[in-house]
C-alpha positions as CSV (number, residue, x, y, z in Angstrom):
1,M,0.0,0.1,0.1
2,R,2.9,2.6,0.6
3,N,4.6,1.7,-2.2
4,N,1.5,2.3,-4.5
5,A,1.1,5.7,-2.5
6,I,4.7,6.8,-3.6
7,I,4.0,5.7,-7.2
8,F,0.8,7.9,-7.0
9,N,2.2,10.8,-5.7
10,I,5.5,10.7,-7.9
11,S,2.3,10.6,-10.4
12,N,0.7,13.1,-9.4
13,N,3.4,15.7,-9.4
14,K,4.7,14.6,-12.7
15,M,1.1,15.7,-14.1
16,N,1.4,18.6,-12.0
17,D,4.5,19.6,-14.1
18,I,3.1,18.9,-17.6
19,I,0.2,20.7,-17.0
20,N,2.0,23.7,-15.7
21,F,4.8,23.0,-18.5
22,I,1.4,23.2,-21.1
23,K,0.0,26.5,-19.1
24,T,3.4,27.9,-19.5
25,I,3.4,27.4,-23.3
26,I,0.2,28.8,-23.7
27,L,1.3,31.7,-21.9
28,Y,4.1,32.8,-23.9
29,I,2.2,31.6,-27.0
30,L,-0.6,34.5,-26.5
31,V,2.0,36.9,-25.4
32,P,1.8,38.9,-28.8
33,F,-2.1,38.9,-28.5
34,R,-1.8,40.2,-25.0
35,I,0.8,43.0,-26.0
36,I,-1.8,43.8,-28.8
37,F,-5.2,43.9,-27.3
38,L,-3.5,45.9,-24.3
39,L,-2.5,48.9,-26.4
40,I,-5.5,49.0,-28.3
41,L,-7.1,48.9,-24.4
42,L,-5.2,52.0,-23.3
43,R,-5.7,53.7,-27.0
44,F,-9.3,53.1,-26.7
45,S,-9.2,54.3,-23.3
46,N,-7.6,57.5,-24.2
47,I,-10.2,58.1,-27.1
48,V,-12.9,58.0,-24.4
49,L,-11.9,60.3,-22.0
50,H,-11.1,62.5,-24.6
51,F,-15.1,62.9,-25.2
52,I,-16.0,63.1,-21.3
53,K,-15.5,66.6,-20.1
54,D,-16.7,65.6,-16.3
55,E,-13.8,65.4,-13.9
56,S,-15.7,62.9,-11.6
57,S,-16.5,60.5,-14.9
58,V,-13.2,60.7,-16.2
59,M,-11.6,59.7,-12.3
60,S,-14.2,56.8,-12.3
61,V,-13.3,55.6,-16.4
62,I,-9.7,55.4,-14.9
63,L,-10.6,53.1,-12.2
64,I,-12.5,51.0,-13.9
65,F,-9.4,50.6,-16.7
66,G,-7.4,50.4,-14.5
67,K,-9.1,46.8,-12.7
68,F,-9.6,45.8,-16.3
69,L,-6.0,46.0,-17.2
70,M,-4.6,44.4,-13.9
71,F,-7.2,41.4,-15.0
72,V,-5.5,41.3,-18.4
73,L,-1.6,41.7,-17.3
74,S,-3.2,38.5,-14.7
75,L,-2.0,40.9,-11.6
76,N,-4.0,40.3,-8.5
77,I,-3.4,43.1,-5.8
78,D,-3.7,42.5,-2.0
79,L,-5.3,45.7,-0.6
80,P,-6.5,45.4,3.0
81,K,-10.1,47.2,3.9
82,E,-8.8,48.6,6.2
83,D,-6.0,50.4,4.4
84,F,-8.8,51.3,1.4
85,V,-10.9,53.1,4.0
86,K,-7.7,54.9,5.7
87,Y,-7.3,56.7,2.1
88,M,-10.8,57.3,1.5
89,N,-11.6,58.7,4.9
90,Y,-8.5,61.0,4.0
91,L,-9.1,61.6,0.4
92,Y,-12.8,63.6,1.4
93,T,-11.2,65.5,3.8
94,D,-10.0,69.4,3.0
95,K,-6.2,68.1,4.8
96,K,-3.4,69.3,2.7
97,F,-1.8,66.0,1.6
98,I,1.0,63.9,-0.9
99,C,1.1,60.1,-1.0
100,T,4.2,58.4,-1.7
101,F,5.0,55.3,-2.8
102,N,7.8,53.0,-3.3
103,H,8.7,53.0,-7.6
104,T,10.0,49.8,-8.5
105,T,8.5,48.4,-11.8
106,L,6.4,50.2,-14.9
107,A,3.5,48.8,-13.7
108,D,3.2,50.8,-10.4
109,G,1.3,54.0,-11.8
110,F,-1.5,51.5,-13.1
111,V,-1.3,49.1,-9.6
112,L,-2.3,52.5,-7.8
113,A,-5.1,53.5,-10.4
114,S,-6.7,50.3,-9.8
115,A,-6.5,50.6,-6.6
116,F,-7.5,54.3,-5.2
117,P,-10.3,56.2,-6.4
118,R,-9.6,60.3,-7.7
119,G,-5.5,59.6,-7.5
120,C,-2.9,61.9,-9.8
121,Y,0.2,61.4,-10.4
122,V,3.8,62.8,-11.1
123,I,5.2,61.5,-14.2
124,L,8.4,61.4,-16.9
125,R,7.3,62.3,-20.0
126,T,8.7,58.8,-22.2
127,I,8.0,57.7,-25.6
128,L,5.8,55.0,-24.4
129,Y,3.0,57.6,-23.9
130,N,2.9,58.4,-27.2
131,I,2.5,55.1,-28.1
132,F,-0.7,54.5,-25.9
133,G,-2.2,57.7,-27.8
134,Y,-1.3,59.6,-24.4
135,T,-1.8,63.0,-25.1
136,D,-1.3,66.3,-23.3
137,E,-4.7,67.1,-23.2
138,N,-5.5,63.8,-21.6
139,N,-3.0,64.2,-18.9
140,E,-4.1,67.6,-18.4
141,K,-8.1,65.6,-18.1
142,Y,-6.1,62.8,-15.6
143,G,-5.1,66.0,-13.3
144,S,-1.1,63.9,-13.8
145,I,1.7,66.6,-13.5
146,Y,4.7,66.4,-15.8
147,V,8.3,66.4,-14.2
148,E,9.5,69.7,-15.8
149,K,12.5,71.7,-14.5
150,G,11.1,74.7,-12.6
151,K,8.0,73.9,-12.8
152,T,6.8,70.8,-10.9
153,S,7.4,71.8,-7.9
154,A,5.0,75.3,-8.4
155,I,2.2,73.0,-9.8
156,I,2.2,70.4,-6.7
157,K,2.0,74.0,-4.6
158,Q,-0.3,75.1,-6.2
159,R,-2.9,71.8,-6.0
160,V,-2.2,70.9,-2.5
161,D,-2.6,74.1,-1.2
162,N,-6.0,74.8,-3.3
163,R,-7.0,70.9,-2.6
164,K,-10.5,70.7,-1.0
165,E,-12.5,67.9,0.3
166,G,-12.7,64.8,-2.7
167,D,-10.1,66.5,-4.5
168,P,-7.9,64.4,-6.4
169,V,-4.5,63.5,-4.2
170,I,-0.9,63.5,-5.7
171,F,1.2,60.8,-5.8
172,I,4.5,61.1,-5.8
173,A,7.7,58.2,-6.4
174,P,10.5,60.1,-4.8
175,G,12.9,56.6,-5.7
176,S,14.0,56.4,-9.3
177,G,12.5,53.5,-9.5
178,N,15.7,51.5,-10.0
179,I,16.9,48.4,-8.1
180,P,17.8,49.5,-4.4
181,K,21.6,49.2,-3.2
182,I,20.3,47.6,-0.6
183,P,18.9,44.2,-1.7
184,G,15.7,43.1,0.2
185,N,14.9,47.4,1.1
186,I,12.8,49.8,-1.1
187,T,14.4,51.9,-3.7
188,E,16.2,54.8,-1.9
189,F,14.7,58.3,-2.3
190,T,16.5,60.6,-5.1
191,G,13.8,63.4,-5.2
192,K,12.8,65.5,-2.7
193,G,9.9,67.5,-4.1
194,A,7.0,65.5,-1.7
195,F,9.1,67.1,0.9
196,V,10.1,70.6,0.3
197,E,6.8,72.1,1.2
198,G,6.2,70.2,4.6
199,Y,3.0,69.1,3.4
200,S,1.5,65.6,5.1
201,I,2.4,62.7,3.8
202,L,0.5,59.5,3.3
203,P,2.9,57.0,2.7
204,V,1.6,54.1,0.2
205,V,4.2,51.0,0.2
206,I,4.1,48.3,-2.8
207,K,5.3,44.9,-2.7
208,Y,5.4,42.8,-5.6
209,E,5.6,38.6,-4.9
210,D,9.4,38.8,-6.2
211,N,11.9,40.9,-7.9
212,S,11.4,39.6,-11.3
213,L,9.3,42.5,-12.4
214,H,11.9,45.3,-11.2
215,H,13.0,48.0,-13.6
216,N,16.9,46.9,-13.8
217,S,17.7,50.0,-15.8
218,D,20.9,50.0,-13.4
219,N,22.1,46.8,-15.0
220,G,21.3,47.8,-19.0
221,E,17.8,46.6,-19.4
222,S,16.2,48.8,-21.9
223,M,12.2,49.9,-20.8
224,L,11.1,47.5,-23.6
225,H,12.5,44.6,-22.0
226,S,10.8,45.7,-18.7
227,C,7.5,45.7,-20.4
228,L,7.4,42.2,-21.9
229,K,8.4,40.9,-18.6
230,L,4.8,42.2,-17.8
231,F,3.2,39.8,-19.9
232,L,5.1,36.7,-18.7
233,V,3.5,36.3,-15.4
234,Q,-0.3,34.7,-14.3
235,N,-2.1,35.5,-11.1
236,Y,1.0,37.6,-10.0
237,K,0.0,38.9,-6.4
238,I,0.8,42.2,-5.3
239,K,0.4,43.4,-1.2
240,I,-0.2,47.5,-0.9
241,K,-0.3,48.9,2.5
242,V,-1.3,52.6,3.6
243,C,0.8,53.6,6.7
244,D,0.2,55.8,9.0
245,M,-0.3,59.9,8.2
246,V,3.2,61.2,8.4
247,D,3.8,65.1,9.6
248,L,6.4,67.1,9.6
249,L,8.4,67.8,13.1
250,K,8.9,71.4,14.5
251,D,12.6,71.9,13.5
252,E,12.7,69.0,11.2
253,T,15.0,69.4,7.7
254,V,13.6,68.7,4.3
255,L,16.3,66.2,4.2
256,E,15.5,64.5,7.7
257,Y,11.7,64.9,6.7
258,K,12.6,62.8,3.7
259,E,14.7,60.1,5.6
260,R,12.1,59.6,7.9
261,V,9.3,58.7,5.4
262,Y,11.5,56.3,3.9
263,N,12.4,54.6,6.7
264,I,8.4,54.2,7.6
265,M,8.1,53.0,4.0
266,N,10.8,50.4,4.1
267,E,10.1,49.3,7.7
268,Q,6.8,48.6,6.2
269,Y,7.8,47.2,3.4
270,N,10.2,44.5,4.9
271,K,7.1,43.7,7.5
272,M,4.6,42.6,4.2
């Protein structure tokens, strides 16, 4: 009986390996079709948003498309209810604050857009936006802010200072988006735009299932390769944690404030 059980287990394991191998082959075969479908979806979403004038409707459509995008990429987001409620409670106050997040993959913006309503982002201009049909007009509608020398900080200040209850929340990634110097940590903060005015910070920490989707430009990885990696995972898990609000301390410098927020986020990351 024991020998039969062992043989059965071996056979069962071989069958599971065969099934997983077939799934992997199918996944790779479907990659070109998924890429084409995603490009069509993104261009279609930008066309749809071009004709929507109401700001609230624009934000709703972005949230819906974001969730559908996660389905297409087979990314599963784990955002605890209490963390989502924490974000929503701050969203519907007139508190002047900024959300910071750790930036590691090219999917980060889409992940956050699918998880948090009424978010807008500080972003770099890249050729990818042209491929997606993303225009300056759409950027204005989304409320996103391009990184432009001498302009970005002023726009952020104007947005936050005039923020009213329910107005979109600005999301900023102070990190470079590359791999961290210390393995196992979040990427070091190189920018200080989120901290210069001393606004309260609501840290949002993203932790991916592994490092396979990280954008390794430091090691020569191209943006195209980083994009293609997003299509090679299945049922991939992403955890998100909303930390407690952080306020500037009396006599605290900008660099000290930045370092303190980094340490809070990094500690939370290592706990996830």
